[in-house]
C-alpha positions as CSV (number, residue, x, y, z in Angstrom):
1,M,9.2,16.7,-1.7
2,K,7.2,17.7,1.4
3,Q,4.8,15.0,2.6
4,S,1.5,15.5,4.4
5,Q,1.2,14.4,8.0
6,R,-0.8,11.3,6.9
7,L,1.9,10.1,4.5
8,Q,4.6,10.8,7.1
9,Q,2.8,8.6,9.5
10,I,2.3,5.8,7.0
11,D,6.0,6.0,6.1
12,R,6.9,5.6,9.8
13,M,4.6,2.5,10.1
14,V,6.6,0.7,7.4
15,T,9.3,-0.7,9.7
16,R,10.6,-3.9,8.0
17,H,11.7,-4.9,4.6
18,Y,9.2,-6.3,2.1
19,N,9.7,-8.0,-1.3
20,H,6.9,-5.8,-2.7
21,I,5.1,-2.7,-1.6
22,F,2.1,-1.4,-3.5
23,D,1.4,2.3,-3.2
24,C,-2.2,2.3,-4.4
25,C,-4.2,5.4,-5.4
26,C,-0.8,7.0,-5.2
27,D,-1.6,10.2,-7.1
28,H,1.8,11.9,-7.5
29,G,3.7,9.1,-5.8
30,F,5.2,11.0,-2.9
31,L,4.8,8.1,-0.4
32,G,6.2,5.5,-2.8
33,Q,9.2,7.7,-3.5
34,A,9.9,8.1,0.2
35,L,9.8,4.3,0.6
36,L,12.0,3.8,-2.5
37,Q,14.6,6.1,-1.1
38,R,14.6,4.1,2.1
39,N,15.3,0.9,0.3
40,I,12.6,-0.7,2.4
41,A,11.4,-3.0,-0.5
42,D,12.8,-5.0,-3.4
43,T,10.2,-3.3,-5.6
44,V,7.9,-0.4,-5.0
45,H,4.8,-0.4,-7.2
46,F,3.1,2.9,-8.0
47,V,-0.5,2.1,-8.8
48,D,-3.3,4.5,-9.9
49,V,-6.0,4.4,-12.5
50,V,-5.5,8.0,-13.8
51,E,-3.5,7.6,-17.0
52,P,-2.2,11.1,-17.4
53,I,-0.9,11.3,-13.8
54,M,0.8,7.9,-14.1
55,A,2.5,8.8,-17.4
56,E,3.8,12.0,-15.8
57,L,4.9,10.0,-12.7
58,Q,6.7,7.4,-15.0
59,D,8.8,10.3,-16.6
60,Q,9.5,11.8,-13.3
61,L,10.7,8.5,-11.7
62,E,12.9,7.7,-14.8
63,R,14.6,11.1,-14.3
64,L,15.1,10.7,-10.6
65,Y,15.7,7.0,-10.2
66,G,16.7,5.8,-13.7
67,T,20.3,5.5,-12.6
68,G,21.7,4.5,-9.2
69,Y,18.8,2.2,-8.5
70,P,18.4,-1.5,-9.4
71,R,16.4,-1.9,-12.6
72,N,13.4,-3.5,-10.9
73,S,13.4,-1.4,-7.8
74,W,10.2,0.4,-9.0
75,Q,7.3,-0.1,-11.3
76,V,4.4,2.2,-12.5
77,Q,1.1,0.4,-13.0
78,C,-1.9,2.2,-14.5
79,Q,-4.8,0.0,-13.5
80,D,-7.8,-0.5,-11.1
81,V,-6.6,-1.5,-7.7
82,A,-9.4,-4.0,-7.4
83,A,-8.0,-5.9,-10.4
84,L,-4.4,-5.8,-9.1
85,S,-2.5,-9.1,-9.6
86,L,-0.2,-9.5,-6.5
87,P,2.9,-11.7,-6.5
88,K,2.4,-15.2,-5.5
89,D,5.6,-15.4,-3.4
90,G,7.4,-13.1,-1.0
91,S,6.2,-10.6,1.5
92,T,3.7,-8.1,0.2
93,L,2.4,-4.8,1.7
94,V,-0.5,-3.0,0.1
95,I,-1.0,0.7,1.0
96,I,-4.3,2.4,0.2
97,A,-4.7,6.0,1.5
98,G,-6.9,9.0,0.8
99,V,-10.0,7.2,-0.6
100,G,-13.5,7.1,0.8
101,G,-14.5,4.3,3.2
102,D,-16.9,2.6,0.9
103,L,-14.3,2.4,-2.0
104,L,-11.6,1.3,0.4
105,I,-13.8,-1.6,1.5
106,D,-14.5,-2.6,-2.1
107,L,-10.8,-2.5,-2.9
108,V,-9.6,-4.5,0.0
109,T,-12.4,-7.1,-0.3
110,A,-11.5,-7.6,-3.9
111,L,-7.8,-8.1,-3.1
112,V,-8.4,-10.5,-0.2
113,S,-10.9,-12.5,-2.3
114,A,-8.6,-12.7,-5.3
115,H,-5.7,-13.9,-3.1
116,P,-7.2,-16.1,-0.4
117,D,-4.1,-18.2,0.1
118,R,-1.7,-15.2,0.3
119,S,-0.3,-13.8,3.5
120,L,-0.8,-10.0,2.9
121,E,-0.3,-6.9,4.9
122,F,-2.2,-3.7,4.5
123,I,-1.8,-0.1,5.6
124,L,-5.0,1.7,5.2
125,C,-6.1,5.3,5.8
126,P,-9.8,5.8,4.8
127,V,-11.5,9.2,4.5
128,Y,-14.6,9.0,6.6
129,H,-16.8,6.0,7.7
130,N,-14.1,4.6,9.9
131,Y,-16.5,2.5,12.0
132,K,-18.0,1.0,8.9
133,V,-14.6,0.3,7.5
134,R,-13.4,-1.4,10.7
135,Q,-16.5,-3.7,10.8
136,A,-15.9,-4.7,7.2
137,L,-12.3,-5.4,7.8
138,R,-13.2,-7.6,10.8
139,E,-15.5,-9.6,8.6
140,L,-12.7,-10.2,6.2
141,S,-10.7,-11.8,9.1
142,L,-8.0,-9.2,9.0
143,S,-6.0,-8.7,12.2
144,L,-4.5,-5.5,13.6
145,I,-0.7,-5.0,13.8
146,D,-0.8,-1.3,14.7
147,E,-3.0,1.8,14.4
148,Q,-2.4,5.5,14.7
149,L,-4.5,8.7,14.8
150,V,-3.3,11.6,12.7
151,H,-4.4,15.1,12.7
152,E,-4.0,17.4,9.7
153,N,-5.8,20.6,8.6
154,R,-8.4,20.3,11.3
155,Q,-9.2,16.8,10.2
156,S,-8.4,13.5,11.9
157,Y,-7.5,10.3,10.1
158,E,-7.2,6.7,11.3
159,V,-4.3,4.7,9.9
160,L,-4.5,0.9,10.3
161,H,-1.7,-1.7,9.7
162,L,-3.3,-5.1,9.2
163,A,-2.4,-8.6,8.3
164,S,-4.7,-11.0,6.3
165,S,-3.4,-14.1,8.1
166,A,-1.1,-15.2,10.9
167,T,2.3,-13.8,10.6
168,D,5.4,-13.6,12.7
169,I,4.2,-10.2,13.8
170,E,2.0,-10.0,16.9
171,A,-1.5,-9.1,15.8
172,E,-4.9,-8.8,17.5
173,P,-8.6,-8.4,16.6
174,I,-9.6,-5.1,15.1
175,S,-11.6,-2.9,17.5
176,P,-14.6,-1.3,15.8
177,V,-13.8,2.0,17.7
178,G,-10.0,1.7,17.9
179,K,-7.9,0.7,20.8
180,R,-4.1,1.4,20.5
181,M,-4.5,4.7,18.7
182,W,-6.2,6.6,21.5
183,D,-4.4,8.9,23.8
184,L,-7.1,10.9,25.6
185,S,-4.6,13.0,27.4
186,K,-4.2,14.8,24.2
187,T,-6.8,17.6,23.2
188,E,-6.9,16.6,19.6
189,H,-7.8,13.0,20.5
190,Q,-10.6,14.2,22.9
191,Q,-11.9,16.5,20.2
192,Y,-12.0,13.8,17.6
193,L,-13.8,11.4,20.0
194,D,-16.3,14.2,20.8
195,R,-17.0,14.9,17.1
196,T,-17.4,11.1,16.4
197,I,-19.9,10.7,19.3
198,A,-21.8,13.7,18.2
199,H,-22.1,12.4,14.7
200,Y,-23.6,9.1,15.8
201,E,-25.9,10.9,18.3
202,R,-27.3,13.0,15.5
203,M,-27.9,9.8,13.5
204,S,-29.7,8.3,16.4
205,Q,-31.9,11.3,16.9
206,R,-32.9,11.1,13.2
207,R,-33.4,7.4,13.7
208,E,-31.1,6.7,10.7
209,S,-29.6,3.3,10.2
210,A,-25.9,3.1,11.1
211,V,-23.7,0.2,10.2
212,G,-25.3,-3.1,9.3
213,S,-27.1,-4.5,12.3
214,T,-25.3,-2.1,14.7
215,S,-27.5,0.8,15.8
216,A,-26.3,4.3,16.2
217,E,-27.2,4.0,19.9
218,D,-24.9,1.0,20.2
219,I,-22.0,2.8,18.3
220,V,-22.4,5.8,20.6
221,A,-22.1,3.6,23.7
222,Q,-19.0,1.9,22.3
223,Y,-17.2,5.3,21.7
224,K,-18.3,6.6,25.1
225,A,-16.9,3.6,26.8
226,L,-13.4,4.7,25.6
227,R,-13.6,7.4,28.2
228,L,-14.0,5.0,31.1
229,P,-10.9,4.1,33.1
230,R,-9.3,0.9,31.9
231,P,-8.8,-1.8,34.5
232,L,-5.3,-2.4,35.5
233,K,-3.7,-5.7,34.3
234,P,-2.9,-8.1,37.2
235,E,0.7,-8.3,38.0
236,K,2.5,-11.5,37.2
237,C,3.7,-13.5,40.1
């Protein structure tokens, strides 16, 4: 069961035990199975809206994990992620990867709105529109636990681990352009930054609207600022 670079990175970012992990838009369930084998959650939920794929996944999981695992260690749920009913108690991690930025915003907004009093964590990996996604997540008052930049098949993907409310894990505001994930000593990171700047520069030249009230010129300036040397933190006495 060979995982993509993206799924391997998401797997590595799950570092503590949860009562429930929801692997949403899971397709063939490779990530959820890796998490199940790690015994990193009381229950791993495989969620997707495509009925034939989920029926096949149900059969596969029963063959592989029908014995030797607790009865409630996994569940297959064929439904729309936006309508997902999350447990009222216990620690919950929702993973959504491999979907477009606009859809990801809609899904996370629906889940946060439906569970306003729940302390939730998310690991998200959108396809495209990362600046727009980050701005939307900021507006939902989500906080950043961790973020990583993954490169696969000449594409780059941003992976964000977020919390919906204060937790015992150190979190910080989400940067619209990313903060922790960048290592500009690496060629792939430099190339991804160059491509991103070039994209918004083209939008600026065509005078296209960018993200909400933020102009393409402002977005370009924010990404270019990543290249500037960061000031050293003052030493503690």
